C-alpha positions in Angstrom: -18.8 -11.7 -3.7 -16.4 -14.4 -4.8 -14.0 -11.8 -6.2 -14.2 -9.7 -3.0 -13.4 -12.8 -1.0 -10.4 -13.6 -3.1 -9.2 -9.9 -2.9 -9.3 -10.2 0.9 -6.1 -12.2 0.7 -4.3 -10.0 -1.9 -3.1 -6.8 -0.3 -0.1 -4.8 0.9 0.1 -3.1 4.3 0.4 0.3 2.6 -3.0 -0.3 0.9 -4.6 -0.4 4.4 -3.0 3.0 5.2 -4.4 4.5 2.0 -7.9 3.2 2.7 -7.9 4.5 6.2 -6.8 7.9 4.9 -9.6 8.0 2.4 -12.3 7.2 4.9 -11.1 9.6 7.6 -10.7 12.4 5.0 -14.4 11.8 4.0 -15.4 12.2 7.7 -13.5 15.5 8.0 -15.0 16.9 4.8 -18.5 15.9 6.1 -18.0 17.6 9.4 -16.5 20.8 8.0 -19.8 21.5 6.1 -21.3 23.0 9.3 -19.1 26.1 8.7 -20.6 26.8 5.3 -24.3 27.8 5.9 -24.4 31.3 4.4 -26.8 30.2 1.6 -29.7 27.7 1.7 -28.7 24.5 0.0 -29.5 20.8 -0.3 -27.2 19.0 2.1 -25.7 16.7 -0.5 -22.5 16.1 1.5 -24.6 14.1 4.0 -24.2 11.2 1.7 -20.6 10.9 3.0 -22.0 9.7 6.3 -23.4 6.5 4.8 -20.6 6.1 2.3 -17.8 6.3 4.9 -19.6 3.8 7.2 -20.1 1.4 4.2 -16.5 1.7 3.2 -15.3 1.1 6.8 -17.3 -2.2 6.9 -15.8 -3.1 3.5 -12.2 -2.6 4.5 -12.9 -4.6 7.7 -14.2 -7.4 5.5 -11.1 -7.2 3.3 -8.4 -6.7 6.0 -10.0 -7.5 9.3 -9.3 -5.7 12.6 -5.8 -4.3 11.7 -4.3 -0.9 12.4 -7.0 1.7 13.1 -9.9 -0.1 11.3 -11.9 -0.9 14.5 -11.6 2.7 15.7 -12.6 4.0 12.2 -15.7 1.7 12.2 -16.8 3.1 15.6 -16.2 6.7 14.4 -18.1 6.2 11.1 -21.0 4.5 13.0 -21.3 7.5 15.3 -21.2 9.9 12.4 -23.8 7.9 10.5 -26.2 7.9 13.5 -25.7 11.6 14.0 -26.5 12.4 10.4 -29.5 10.2 10.0 -31.9 13.2 10.0 -29.6 14.9 7.4 -29.9 11.8 5.2 -33.7 11.8 5.5 -33.7 15.5 4.5 -31.4 14.8 1.6 -33.6 11.9 0.4 -36.6 14.3 0.4 -34.6 17.0 -1.4 -35.2 19.5 1.5 -33.2 22.8 1.7 -31.0 23.5 4.7 -30.2 27.0 5.7 -28.7 26.4 9.2 -27.6 23.6 11.6 -29.0 23.3 15.1 -26.6 23.6 18.0 -27.5 20.1 19.1 -26.1 18.9 15.8 -23.1 21.3 15.6 -21.5 20.4 19.0 -21.4 16.6 18.4 -20.2 17.3 14.9 -17.3 19.4 16.2 -16.4 16.6 18.6 -16.4 14.1 15.8 -14.3 16.4 13.7 -11.7 16.7 16.4 -11.6 12.9 16.8 -11.3 12.4 13.0 -8.4 14.9 12.9 -6.7 13.1 15.8 -7.1 9.7 14.1 -5.9 11.1 10.8 -2.7 12.3 12.6 -2.1 8.9 14.2 -2.7 7.1 10.9 0.0 9.3 9.3 2.4 9.0 12.2 2.1 5.2 12.3 2.0 4.6 8.6 3.9 1.6 7.2 7.0 1.9 5.1 6.1 2.1 1.4 7.9 -0.2 -1.0 7.3 -1.9 -4.3 8.3 -5.5 -4.5 9.3 -5.4 -8.2 11.9 -2.7 -7.4 13.9 -5.5 -5.6 13.8 -7.7 -8.7 11.3 -9.9 -6.9 7.9 -11.1 -7.9 5.1 -12.1 -5.6 2.3 -14.6 -6.6 -0.7 -15.7 -4.6 -2.9 -18.7 -4.9 -6.0 -19.4 -2.7 -6.3 -22.6 -0.8 -9.2 -24.7 0.2 -9.7 -27.6 2.6 -8.9 -28.0 6.3 -5.6 -27.9 8.1 -5.8 -31.4 9.6 -7.7 -33.2 6.9 -5.7 -31.8 4.0 -5.2 -28.5 2.2 -5.0 -28.1 -1.6 -4.8 -25.4 -4.2 -8.0 -24.0 -5.7 -8.0 -24.7 -9.4 -9.8 -21.5 -10.5 -11.6 -18.5 -9.2 -15.0 -20.0 -10.1 -14.3 -23.2 -8.2 -17.2 -24.0 -5.8 -15.1 -24.3 -2.6 -14.5 -22.2 0.4 -11.3 -20.2 0.6 -9.6 -21.3 3.8 -6.1 -19.9 3.2 -3.7 -18.4 0.7 -0.3 -19.5 -0.6 2.3 -16.8 -1.2 5.4 -17.3 -3.3 8.3 -14.7 -3.4 10.6 -15.5 -6.2 13.6 -13.6 -7.9 12.9 -12.4 -11.4 16.1 -14.0 -12.5 16.1 -17.7 -13.5 17.2 -19.9 -10.5 19.7 -22.8 -10.8 18.3 -26.3 -10.4 18.0 -27.7 -6.9 17.9 -24.3 -5.3 16.3 -24.8 -1.8 12.8 -23.5 -1.3 12.5 -21.6 2.0 9.3 -22.4 4.0 7.6 -20.2 6.7 4.3 -20.2 8.5 3.5 -17.3 10.9 1.8 -17.7 14.3 -1.5 -16.1 15.4 0.5 -13.0 16.6 1.5 -12.0 13.1 0.3 -11.9 9.5 2.4 -12.9 6.5 2.7 -9.2 5.5 4.6 -8.6 8.8 7.4 -10.8 7.5 7.2 -9.7 3.9 10.3 -7.4 4.0 12.4 -10.4 5.1 10.9 -12.6 2.3 11.7 -9.9 -0.2 15.3 -9.7 0.9 15.7 -13.5 0.7 14.2 -13.6 -2.8 16.5 -10.8 -3.8 19.4 -13.0 -2.8 18.2 -15.7 -5.1 15.9 -18.0 -3.1 12.3 -18.8 -3.5 10.2 -18.3 -0.3 6.9 -20.1 0.1 4.6 -19.1 2.9 0.9 -19.7 3.7 -1.9 -18.4 5.9 -4.3 -21.1 7.1 -7.7 -19.9 8.2 -9.7 -23.1 8.4 -12.1 -23.7 11.3 -10.0 -26.5 12.8 -7.3 -24.0 13.7 -8.8 -23.4 17.1 -6.8 -21.2 19.4 -9.5 -19.4 21.4 -12.9 -20.5 22.6 -14.8 -18.2 20.3 -15.0 -19.0 16.6 -15.1 -15.3 15.9 -11.8 -14.7 17.6 -10.3 -17.7 15.7 -11.4 -16.1 12.4 -8.9 -14.2 10.2 -10.8 -11.0 11.1 -9.9 -11.0 14.8 -7.2 -13.6 15.4 -4.2 -11.4 15.3 -6.0 -8.4 16.8 -7.1 -10.4 19.9 -3.7 -11.9 20.2 -2.1 -8.5 20.3 -4.7 -7.4 22.9 -3.6 -10.4 25.1 0.0 -9.4 24.7 -0.9 -5.9 26.1 -3.3 -7.0 28.8 -2.7 -10.6 29.8 0.7 -12.1 29.1 0.0 -15.6 30.6 -3.0 -15.9 28.3 -0.9 -14.6 25.4 1.7 -17.3 26.0 -1.0 -20.0 26.3 -2.4 -18.8 22.9 1.0 -19.1 21.3 1.6 -22.6 22.7 -1.8 -23.7 21.5 -1.2 -22.3 18.0 2.3 -23.8 17.7 0.8 -27.2 17.1 -1.3 -25.7 14.4 1.7 -23.9 12.9 3.7 -27.1 12.8 0.8 -28.8 11.0 0.8 -25.8 8.6 4.5 -26.4 7.9 3.7 -30.0 7.0 1.0 -28.9 4.6 3.2 -26.2 3.2 6.0 -28.7 2.5 3.5 -30.9 0.6 2.4 -27.9 -1.4 6.0 -27.0 -2.2 6.7 -30.6 -3.4 3.6 -30.4 -5.6 4.6 -27.0 -7.0 8.3 -27.5 -7.5 8.8 -31.3 -7.7 9.1 -34.2 -5.4 12.9 -33.9 -5.0 12.9 -30.1 -4.2 15.2 -29.3 -1.3 13.4 -27.6 1.6 14.7 -25.2 4.2 12.5 -24.4 7.2 12.5 -20.9 8.8 10.8 -20.8 12.2 10.1 -18.1 14.8 10.3 -19.2 18.4 9.4 -22.8 17.9 11.1 -25.4 20.1 13.8 -27.7 18.7 11.7 -30.8 19.5 8.9 -29.6 17.4 11.2 -28.7 14.5 12.9 -32.1 14.6 9.6 -33.8 14.5 8.6 -31.8 11.5 11.9 -32.4 9.7 11.6 -36.2 10.4 8.6 -36.3 8.1 10.5 -34.7 5.2 14.0 -36.1 5.7 14.6 -36.7 2.0 13.9 -33.1 1.1 15.0 -31.1 4.2 18.5 -29.6 4.2 18.1 -27.7 7.5 16.3 -25.0 9.4 16.9 -21.5 10.8 15.4 -19.9 13.9 14.8 -16.1 13.5 14.7 -15.5 17.2 18.4 -16.5 17.5 19.3 -13.2 15.9 19.7 -10.6 18.6 19.0 -7.7 16.2 15.6 -9.2 15.5 13.9 -7.8 18.6 10.2 -8.6 17.8 10.0 -12.4 17.7 6.6 -13.9 17.0 5.4 -10.5 15.6 7.5 -10.1 12.4 9.4 -7.1 11.1 7.2 -4.3 12.6 9.8 -1.6 11.7 8.4 -1.6 8.2 4.9 -3.2 8.4 3.1 -2.2 11.6 4.5 0.7 13.7 1.3 0.9 15.7 1.7 -2.7 17.1 5.5 -2.1 17.5 5.0 1.1 19.5 4.8 -0.6 22.9 7.9 -2.6 21.9 9.8 0.6 21.3 10.1 -0.2 17.5 11.2 2.6 15.3 10.6 3.1 11.6 13.3 1.6 9.4 13.1 2.8 5.7 16.5 1.2 5.0 15.3 -2.4 5.7 18.5 -3.0 7.7 17.0 -5.7 10.0 15.2 -7.8 7.4 18.3 -7.5 5.1 20.6 -8.5 7.9 18.5 -11.5 9.0 18.1 -12.6 5.4 21.9 -12.5 5.1 22.3 -14.7 8.2 19.7 -17.1 6.7 21.6 -17.4 3.5 24.7 -18.3 5.4 22.8 -21.0 7.3 21.4 -22.4 4.0 24.9 -22.5 2.4 26.3 -24.2 5.4 23.5 -26.8 5.4 24.2 -27.5 1.7 27.9 -28.1 2.4 27.1 -30.5 5.2 25.0 -32.6 2.8 27.9 -32.6 0.2 30.0 -35.8 0.4 33.5 -35.1 1.6 36.0 -35.6 -1.1 39.1 -37.4 0.1 42.3 -36.0 -1.5 45.4 -38.1 -1.1 48.9 -36.6 -1.1 51.6 -37.6 -3.5 53.6 -39.4 -0.8 50.7 -41.5 0.2 50.0 -42.5 -3.4 53.7 -43.5 -3.9 53.6 -45.6 -0.7 50.5 -47.5 -1.9 52.4 -48.3 -5.2 
């Protein structure tokens, strides 16, 4: 179970898509068996009813309520309940030579639903990419502890401590010069780290290390229910609020902003532990007020070289949600987001970020006073 819990934090958005395809395909194969009853046989395909339901619960435990997973769980549950008698017959090795009309009609309806969901999964699939193709490596380390009492790295997989978060590092494969700034980012409850990953990859490709973290400890309280605050439902419920109750959505973001700023402080401490006490830090934020950012920077004045606000870029049209053009077209559909296989927006925003970093570095460089020859002669 420990290994499964660790794997929950190690995934790509495209893996979710493949898992959903697998389960829905199993449901379609299961339903199609009603058309093949010419010969008496043992209904061995009925095992797919329990297998698909079990797999749907597993992917929910791994990835939470993302994409079509809640809908798939409902569909697999209905299929499992409908096929209970078939599973009993299978366990008793009974032969089947026909299917009753009361079983055939619901099965046909579930088949149509499965085909419809399969079509939607394919239509809203995320953009497939391989991080190593961009000369970037991604590493992950699990975290333990609480957000407000202190977070630290777990030393090993067998450590007896709860996993309350994960630290992601996106680094270029090439060796970096010394004193290269480390870019820090923490997402709000409306997005997952994977929703910003194309941007992180583009920054790392340009020669910068990006450190980001997801904090899931129980003291990150946004909603009244602990279930909704969990990593399983936090983003899902926030997206539901955006669709159905905008004032409540804004309130959730305001509440979570304080937790996110605390997350930045913990992330900065982890960065100093990982890369050295004198490591330059550059903060990237997404719709966080200047007062909050200034308060954050004040705690790390000796390391901070500046910050960059993603929402200031007009081309970045989904603030608080990440780069949905590549990662979550289903969530982006109400926002009129279109698929972008070229990575234009994250590459463009990464370019603007690099400009901001270089300008910040120049401002910290002491101005060299160059005297003209006439001035030097007058002084003589």
